[in-house]
N, C-alpha and C positions, 0 to 999 in steps of 0.2 A: 641567113636568118640568125643573126648575132644576138638579137633581143629576146629570143624564145627561151623560156626556162622550162626545165623539166621538173615536174613535181615527184620527189622521191619519197616513198613511204618507208619509214624505218621501223623495224621490229627489234626489240631487245633480245638478247641471247636467252635471258631468262624466260621470256615468253615462248620462244621456240622450244626450249628444253621442257617447259611445262606442257606444251601441246603434245610433243613426242611421248612424254611419260604417261599422259592421260590417254593417248591412243594405244600405247603398249598395255596399259592396265585394263583397258576395255577388252582388247584382243585376249589377254590372258584370262580374264573373267569368263569370257565366252567359251574359251577352250576348256576350262575347268567344269563349267556348266554342262558342256557336251560330254566330257568324260564321265561325269556323275550320271548322266542320263544313261550312258552305256553300262553302268552298274559298278564303276570303280568307287571305292571309298573316297570321300572328299580329301582326306590327307594324302592319299596316294596321287590323286589328280593334281593337287597343289604342288606336290614334290616333282611330278613329271613336267608340268608347265614351268616351274621354277628352273629346272635343269635346262630345259629347252631354251629358255631366255636368259640363262646364266645368272639367275637371281638366287638369292638365299631364301629358303622358306624359314618359317618361325622356328621349327625344330632345329634346323642346322645351325642357326645363330646361337641358340641356346646350347647346343653341343659344342660349338666352337668356344663360347665363353667359359664352358665347364673344363676346358683343357684339351679339346680336340685340336688337331692340326687344321690350319686353313687351307692347305694344299693336299690334293688327293695323292695317294701313294701311287707313284708311276712305276714301280718294279713289276 
């Protein structure tokens, strides 16, 4: 079968990254919603979920810009 050609669909890396980020954001939003339903303040829920996914929350970015260290103290 030398004359048979296979059709290969290609997906760009940007499309894959976008799909992964979208899925991660949805999961994170669902977790925040669940934690808020359990009675946690929204800011605490955001911080817990951000730590779990190793993302920076809005307040942490502001603290870092204000002169905080980007690396946690390991001592």
